[in-house]
C-alpha angles and dihedrals in degrees: 000000000000125000139185131197116201117197115187119194145161127223131174100235140115090215124087123209108220111173144126123219130178117227114210114220108158143020112219121196115205101222091183090067118082090224091049088226115207121228125190114217118214144185119219122240116198121191117199136149111318095341146072122206122196116192132183147129138231132198092228126058115275119231096213092184092064112011092096097045104076123089093240096042113138088208091057093045093050092050092049093044090053092051092047088054091048094050094051092046097053098026086200133107110291117207111198110212099185145339116208133173123204136183129202091257088072093254116144133191127186111218113218116225146172121235103254100159101052098117128075113262111233110236092233090058094050119109120223111262091228088062092044091057087070091070087068089054097071092149102038098043104016097161097051092037091057096046094049091044090056092051092050092045088060095040100080091040092052093047088057100055111359086236115183090218094063093041092055095043088055091047090047090057093053102044089046090052094048094044094049099045113018114114094237097040109040095073099045091111097215125126101295092198094065114100095202092053092049093048098046092045091051096045090050095055113126109258095008089130091074090056093049104045095127096047093043089052090053091047091052092049090049093053091047094053100031105035095128093044091051091050090052093048092052090044090057089046092055090045096049093047093041090230112194120219092253089053095049098088093050095045094055089041096239088144089061102036101029091210114228104166109112095227094051088048090050089054091050091049092051092047093052091048096048099036103034100021088233128141112213142259096076115136095204086064104031120003121223092358098148095059093049095043093047090058089064090201122192088192127081088070089164085076088077091058094040093056092044091050091052090049089049090057089055092050093047092052091051092050092046094051096044096248091121128040128215105285091205098057113130092334128005120261124220094279098045096091095047092046089052089054091051089048091056090054093048093048091047088054090056092049091049090051093052093047091048097055105131121191098223090056089066100043095115093058092045090214089132092057108087097192099043111132092198095045113166098245114195093146099083091051121011107030100050091044091050094046100038098043095043103037122102097233132002 
């Protein structure tokens, strides 16, 4: 049976997206062939002016009233993937006019929808189209397809409200992907279900700064304008968690990052003074502080992002376990605006990480090799468990 999905939309742009992409939905193994040759079955997505047409066929009858409703529906995923591509191509408000599915028996079903792409997409939040094309390759590149799809799923939602939930979910997808498959991370041997381990390992990668220039710049600006607010937030963190002075260095991950930026060290010095009534140096609290502080370095700007990322883990855990409530409910509380600013930095980090995926960095896992018979396949076990069990909402 043949089917067709027609998506009509309007966008204010002089450009016209004209492109055809295959959406992989099934891997068929020909058992009649001695070699058991594999064949990937695909639907066709055609982008033209003001419409997207998805065409395909199935051996079995298609229930067009329900085939797009289930969470794992390939019809649903193809529709969403096509709209994610469209949104990042135009970066303008997309007004969907209609989504209709047809079969070759002249049956027709109108698919109800909510306008999710009605705000302009900031250029810095856009994902490279070459990376987005992987979400159509669910069979050839399942690990990368799933990770990028999750980021894009949160993208439009985050653009609407700058919600910390969506920012962190997106970040979670990317640091999990890197930690599971990157050449220098996949064999670390630590607990690969620990968010903190994954984040610290990722943000210590040699050369990672060049991949995170936009998010590091945002983190630096945040520290410059919100230094006192950040100190208060971490003070409350230490108080709520009853962090002892010998635990302090581990909690803020100084043992991992060995902070050297003078502004981050200034924050640490003020925190130890106000919270513990301690004047540094004191090695039981922060080791080798004097040498680092005396350098008064303006460099190591990734330290801003590293400390913010660790604070974000704390906030995420509090929200997940119900210790904190949504600060934006009904009317924003005193911390809502600053949490929104942190959310922007965290979301930008996830976008930077997607756009910086470089094939040679993932050679060991072989996830970037579509035809590999011995492909390192974490996706069916580790990655979904890590993401589904540890995410805020699924």
